[in-house]
C-alpha positions in Angstrom: 0.0 0.0 0.0 1.3 3.4 -0.9 1.7 6.0 1.8 -0.5 9.0 1.4 1.1 12.5 1.2 -0.2 15.2 3.5 -2.0 16.8 0.6 -3.8 13.5 -0.2 -4.8 13.3 3.5 -6.1 16.9 3.5 -7.9 16.5 0.2 -9.6 13.3 1.4 -11.3 15.0 4.4 -15.0 15.4 4.3 -16.4 18.9 4.6 -19.5 21.1 4.2 -19.8 23.7 1.5 -19.0 27.3 2.4 -22.7 28.2 2.6 -23.4 25.2 4.7 -26.0 23.7 2.4 -24.1 20.7 1.0 -22.1 18.1 2.9 -19.4 16.2 1.0 -18.5 13.0 2.8 -15.4 11.6 1.1 -15.5 7.9 1.2 -12.5 7.4 -1.0 -9.9 9.5 -2.9 -7.5 8.1 -5.5 -4.7 10.2 -6.9 -3.2 8.9 -10.2 0.0 10.6 -11.3 0.8 10.7 -15.0 4.0 10.8 -16.9 3.3 14.4 -18.1 3.3 15.5 -14.4 -0.4 16.0 -14.3 -2.7 14.0 -12.0 -6.2 12.8 -11.8 -8.1 13.0 -8.5 -11.0 10.6 -8.3 -13.4 11.1 -5.4 -16.1 8.7 -4.2 -18.6 10.9 -2.3 -21.8 10.7 -0.3 -23.4 14.1 -0.9 -25.9 15.2 1.6 -28.4 18.1 1.6 -31.1 18.9 4.2 -34.4 17.4 3.1 -32.9 15.0 0.6 -31.5 11.5 0.8 -27.7 11.2 0.5 -26.5 10.6 -3.0 -23.4 8.5 -4.0 -21.2 10.1 -6.7 -17.9 9.5 -8.3 -16.2 12.7 -9.3 -13.1 12.8 -11.5 -11.0 15.9 -11.5 -8.1 16.1 -14.0 -5.4 18.2 -12.4 -2.9 19.7 -14.9 -1.8 22.7 -12.8 1.9 21.9 -12.3 2.4 24.8 -10.0 0.8 22.7 -7.2 2.5 19.4 -8.1 5.1 19.9 -5.4 2.4 20.4 -2.8 0.6 17.3 -4.0 3.7 15.1 -3.8 5.7 16.6 -1.0 6.1 14.7 2.3 6.2 18.2 4.0 4.4 20.8 1.9 4.3 24.5 2.8 1.1 24.8 5.0 -0.2 27.9 3.2 0.2 26.3 -0.2 -1.5 23.1 1.1 -4.4 25.2 2.3 -4.6 26.9 -1.1 -4.6 23.6 -2.9 -7.4 22.2 -0.7 -9.5 25.4 -1.2 -9.0 25.2 -5.0 -10.0 21.6 -5.2 -13.0 22.1 -2.9 -14.1 25.1 -5.0 -13.9 23.0 -8.2 -15.9 20.2 -6.5 -18.6 22.6 -5.4 -18.7 24.2 -8.8 -19.2 20.8 -10.4 -22.0 20.0 -8.0 -23.7 23.3 -8.7 -23.4 23.1 -12.5 -23.6 19.4 -13.3 -27.2 19.7 -14.3 -26.7 22.5 -16.8 -23.2 22.2 -18.1 -22.2 19.2 -20.2 -18.5 19.5 -19.4 -19.3 19.5 -15.7 -21.8 16.6 -16.1 -19.0 14.4 -17.6 -16.9 14.8 -14.5 -19.2 12.9 -12.3 -21.5 9.9 -12.3 -23.9 8.5 -9.8 -22.9 5.3 -8.1 -25.2 2.7 -6.7 
């Protein structure tokens, strides 16, 4: 089993959206590193909203921003840069959630699981 980096641990934490309306329970995070120094983050999530049953989703985020590659792979990343990476990924996850029903590109990033 591969040891997770601090960034992978931080990105795998469950959280609630900034406005408090959506809960993202991360049940699994896989980070695949590619030869071109990009990565793919694949989340398995239970998404909860008040008044609705939880929904199971798989969300795939291609990550080509090489400026954060060192944060993603470092055994001791700069805490501020790690915070920034986590905020960016969470913002993209929330954007996907909010737009998946209206934007074809967003819709392709996620699929419901059973």
